[in-house]
C-alpha positions as CSV (number, residue, x, y, z in Angstrom):
1,M,0.0,0.0,0.0
2,I,1.1,3.5,-0.7
3,R,-0.3,6.8,0.7
4,Y,-0.4,9.9,-1.4
5,A,-1.0,13.5,-0.3
6,L,-3.5,14.8,-2.9
7,R,-4.9,18.2,-3.9
8,C,-7.9,19.0,-6.0
9,D,-8.3,21.9,-8.5
10,Q,-10.2,23.8,-5.7
11,G,-7.2,23.7,-3.4
12,H,-8.5,21.1,-1.0
13,D,-5.8,18.8,0.5
14,F,-6.5,15.1,1.4
15,D,-4.9,11.7,1.6
16,G,-5.5,8.6,-0.4
17,W,-4.3,5.0,0.0
18,F,-3.6,2.9,-3.1
19,R,-2.3,-0.6,-3.9
20,N,0.7,0.9,-5.8
21,S,1.5,3.9,-8.0
22,E,0.1,2.2,-11.1
23,G,-3.1,1.6,-9.2
24,F,-3.3,5.3,-8.4
25,D,-2.7,6.2,-12.1
26,S,-5.3,3.9,-13.5
27,L,-7.9,5.0,-10.9
28,L,-7.1,8.7,-11.6
29,D,-7.3,8.1,-15.4
30,A,-10.7,6.5,-14.9
31,G,-12.0,9.5,-12.9
32,Q,-12.4,7.4,-9.8
33,V,-10.2,9.5,-7.5
34,S,-12.2,12.4,-6.1
35,C,-11.8,15.1,-3.5
36,T,-13.1,14.2,-0.1
37,H,-14.2,17.8,0.4
38,C,-15.9,18.8,-2.8
39,G,-16.0,15.7,-5.0
40,S,-13.9,17.2,-7.8
41,V,-12.2,14.5,-10.0
42,K,-9.5,17.0,-11.0
43,V,-6.9,15.7,-8.6
44,A,-3.1,15.6,-8.5
45,K,-0.5,14.4,-6.2
46,A,0.6,17.1,-3.7
47,L,4.1,17.7,-2.4
48,M,5.0,15.1,0.2
49,A,7.7,14.6,2.7
50,P,9.4,11.2,2.5
51,K,8.9,8.8,5.3
52,V,12.3,8.2,7.0
53,A,13.0,5.0,8.8
54,P,13.8,5.4,12.5
55,T,17.5,5.1,13.5
56,R,18.8,2.3,15.5
57,D,20.1,4.6,18.2
58,E,17.6,4.1,21.0
59,G,18.8,7.1,23.0
60,A,18.8,9.6,20.1
61,L,15.4,11.1,21.1
62,T,15.8,10.8,24.8
63,A,19.4,11.9,25.3
64,P,19.8,15.4,26.6
65,R,20.6,17.9,23.9
66,D,22.5,20.3,26.0
67,P,23.8,20.9,29.5
68,R,20.5,22.5,30.7
69,E,18.6,19.4,29.7
70,A,21.2,17.2,31.3
71,A,20.8,19.2,34.6
72,L,17.1,18.9,34.5
73,E,17.3,15.1,33.9
74,A,19.8,14.9,36.9
75,L,17.3,16.8,39.0
76,R,14.4,14.6,38.0
77,R,16.4,11.4,38.8
78,H,17.4,12.9,42.2
79,V,13.8,13.9,43.1
80,E,12.4,10.5,42.0
81,A,15.1,8.6,43.9
82,N,14.8,10.6,47.1
83,S,11.1,11.3,47.5
84,D,7.7,9.6,47.4
85,Y,5.4,10.3,44.5
86,V,1.9,11.0,46.0
87,G,0.2,12.0,42.8
88,M,-2.8,14.4,43.1
89,S,-2.7,13.8,46.9
90,F,0.2,16.2,47.1
91,A,-1.7,19.2,48.7
92,A,-3.4,17.0,51.3
93,E,-0.1,15.1,52.1
94,A,1.9,18.4,52.4
95,R,-0.8,19.9,54.7
96,A,-0.9,16.8,56.9
97,M,2.8,16.8,57.3
98,H,2.9,20.5,58.1
99,E,0.2,20.1,60.7
100,G,1.9,17.1,62.3
101,E,-0.8,14.6,61.3
102,A,1.6,12.6,59.1
103,P,5.3,11.9,59.4
104,A,7.5,14.3,57.7
105,R,9.2,13.0,54.5
106,A,10.2,14.2,51.1
107,I,7.3,14.0,48.6
108,H,6.5,15.1,45.1
109,G,3.3,15.0,43.1
110,E,0.7,17.2,41.5
111,A,-1.7,19.8,42.7
112,K,-4.3,22.1,41.3
113,L,-3.1,25.7,41.0
114,E,-5.6,26.9,43.6
115,D,-4.5,24.2,46.1
116,A,-0.9,25.1,45.7
117,K,-1.7,28.8,46.2
118,K,-3.6,27.9,49.4
119,L,-0.6,25.9,50.7
120,L,1.7,28.9,50.2
121,E,-0.9,31.3,51.8
122,D,-1.0,29.1,54.8
123,G,2.8,29.1,55.2
124,I,3.4,25.6,54.0
125,P,6.6,25.5,52.0
126,V,6.1,24.0,48.5
127,A,7.7,24.7,45.2
128,P,6.9,23.7,41.6
129,L,9.3,21.3,39.8
130,P,10.5,22.2,36.3
131,F,9.3,18.9,34.9
132,R,6.3,16.6,35.0
133,A,6.4,13.5,37.1
134,R,6.8,10.2,35.2
135,Q,5.2,8.1,37.9
136,R,1.5,7.8,38.3
137,V,-0.6,6.5,41.2
138,N,-3.5,4.3,40.2
């Protein structure tokens, strides 16, 4: 199968899948390729970007691109290794620890903006992390 980016004489862009290039040509010549927007049979192939096979380098898209990304990744690893992920319970956990209702420990998680503001207004020390947590609590 081959996919072509197509354009009709009215300027509408759409895609079409064909068995092969000869199949496309024969269907086009028979007037059986039509615009999905307006129905025009005056259709031509549009400019397409080639599909490039992925590289074998597994870390190419995940490796830090510069020292700042490396520093953020190091910070993420440190936070994840040295604190408990509490998910959306972050505000409640932080408040419980501050009020002595739960044992103090390092935590990270997620909070709604209004909940985080309320923690700060109540004098509970919290700070946003410059990355999203990878862990999720079910």
